[in-house]
C-alpha positions in Angstrom: 158.5 17.2 30.6 156.6 14.0 31.4 159.6 12.7 33.2 159.9 15.8 35.3 156.3 15.5 36.3 156.9 11.8 37.1 159.8 12.7 39.4 157.9 15.5 41.1 154.9 13.1 41.7 157.3 10.4 43.1 158.9 12.9 45.4 155.5 14.2 46.6 154.4 10.6 47.3 157.6 10.0 49.4 156.9 13.2 51.3 153.3 12.1 52.1 154.5 8.7 53.3 157.1 10.3 55.5 154.7 12.9 56.9 156.5 15.9 55.4 153.4 17.9 54.5 155.2 21.1 53.3 157.5 19.0 51.1 154.5 17.2 49.6 152.8 20.5 48.8 156.0 22.0 47.3 156.5 19.0 45.0 152.8 18.7 44.1 152.3 22.3 43.1 154.8 22.2 40.1 153.5 18.7 39.3 150.0 20.2 38.9 151.3 23.2 37.0 153.1 21.0 34.5 149.9 18.9 34.0 147.9 22.1 33.4 150.4 23.6 30.9 151.3 20.5 28.9 149.5 19.6 25.7 148.6 16.0 26.7 145.7 17.3 28.7 144.0 19.2 25.8 141.8 16.2 25.1 140.9 15.8 28.8 139.6 19.1 30.0 138.2 17.8 33.3 141.7 16.7 34.4 143.0 20.2 33.6 140.3 21.8 35.8 141.0 19.3 38.6 144.7 20.2 38.5 143.8 23.9 38.6 141.7 23.2 41.7 144.5 21.2 43.3 147.0 24.0 42.5 144.8 26.5 44.3 144.7 24.2 47.3 148.5 23.7 47.3 149.1 27.5 47.1 146.6 28.0 50.0 148.3 25.2 52.0 151.8 26.6 51.4 150.7 30.1 52.4 149.0 28.8 55.5 152.0 26.9 56.5 154.3 29.9 56.1 151.9 32.1 58.0 151.1 29.7 60.9 154.3 27.8 61.3 156.9 30.5 60.8 
């Protein structure tokens, strides 16, 4: 699961560098959801809540993109 999160984070970073905003959000959302779900965050609650906040922002951004751009 950590390797999947790593690949999603890498893809998200490439999208940011290339200026592909929708792609960055689409890769970042599952990345955050993995970090929220997985057990390695049980000892660091603040990171879990930060990732929940980021997930809300990514869902908003994706919904806004679909409503405005399409």
